[in-house]
N, C-alpha and C positions, 0 to 999 in steps of 0.2 A: 504493499499499499504506500502511496506517495505521501510525503510530508510536506505541508505547506506552512511556512512561517511568515509572519507579518500580516498585512491587511488582506483579508479573503478577496479574491477576484473570480468572476465567472468567465473562464477563458478556454474551456475545453468541453467536448461532448461526453468523454468518458466511454468505457466500453459498451455499456447497456443504456445509456442516457437517451438514445434515440431509437424508436422502433417504426419501421415502415414495412407494413405487411406484405406488400406486393413487389418489393425490390430484394433480390437475393444477392449474396456475395458482394456486399457494399461495405467498405471500410471508409467511413465518411471523413473527408479531409477539410471541407469548407462548406458552410451554409451562410447565405446572406438572406436577409428578410426586409422587405419594405411594405409600407402602407401607401397606397396610390389612390388619386382621384382624377377625374377629368375636371379642369379648372376652366371657368369662364370669367373674363374680366369685363367690367363695364367702366368706361371712362367718361369724364365730363368733357365740355368743349375745349378745355385746355389741354386734354390728353392725360389728365391725372386720374389715377384709379379711384373709383368711388364704391365699387362692389367687387368682391371676390367670391364667386359661387362654386361650391365644390358638389359634384354629383358623381355617380358611378364609382362608388368606393369599392376598391378591391385590394387584396393583399398579393404580393409577389414574392417569390423566393427562387434562389438558385441553389441547387444541390450539386456538390462535386464529390466523387468518391473514386477510390482505387478498387478495381474489380478483383474479387478473390473468389476462391472455391476450394472444395475439398480435394480437388485434383486439377490438372490442366484441362481435361474435358469439361468439367463443371465450370471452371473459370471462363472458358470460351463460351459456354452456354450462357453465363451471366453477363457477357458482354453485350447482349442484345438490348437495343434502345427501347424504352417505352415509346409507344406511338403518340404523335400529336392528337389531342382530343381524348386520350385515355386518361385515367385517374391515378394518382399516387395517394395512398392512404397512410397518413402519418397518425399513429396511435399514441405516441408518447415522445416527448422531448423535454427532459427535466431542466435543461439549461436554456431552452427557448420555448416556453410554453405557449406562446402565441401561435406556434405552428400547428397546434392541436386544435381542431374545431369540432363543433357538434357532429357534423357528418364526416369529418376526417379526410374529406376528398378534395385534393388539389388537381386541377386540370393541367395536363402536360401541354405546353406551348411549343417547345422545341427541345432537341437533345443533340448531343455531340459525343463521339467517341474519339480519343486521341491516344497515340501510342507511337513508340519509336523503338529502334533496335536496343537502345540502352536504357529504356524507361518501361515502367508498368503502364498498363491500359487504364485510362481515366475516363469516367463518364461524367458530363455535365448536363443537368436537366433544368430548364426554365420552366417554372410552374406558377399557376395563378389560383387563387381562391376568391370567388365571388359568390356571396350568399344567395343571390337571386338566381343563379344558374342551377337547373335541375341536374341532379347527379345520375341521371339515367337517360338513354336516348329518347328523342322525342317520338311521339306516336304519329302515324300517318294520318 
């Protein structure tokens, strides 16, 4: 167990601090989280701002991890990207609790796999959470 002396800080995810049920073989390296809105400005005749209106609130995050597996074949299988429009289900994140929502479903916006001869494969997913989006396909 690690020893931390001095002022406590929240700086790591820990080995079991984040749980994503539909991503396997993920050793999380970086997670960024933002709150977003669409902003409209109203200006007076002089061009000065008089109103700042925010609508369409949503959260966005970027997940980045090193791909792992119980063996090489499993690691290769785990290198498959989640498709845009699919969902990532975050059920726990002790150090970033805002990532866990009532429905736990984040929509995948885009993904990228990088690798090199002298480096491990890394996956980066751009995800968004908007409370108004239904978390199932629309009916015909």
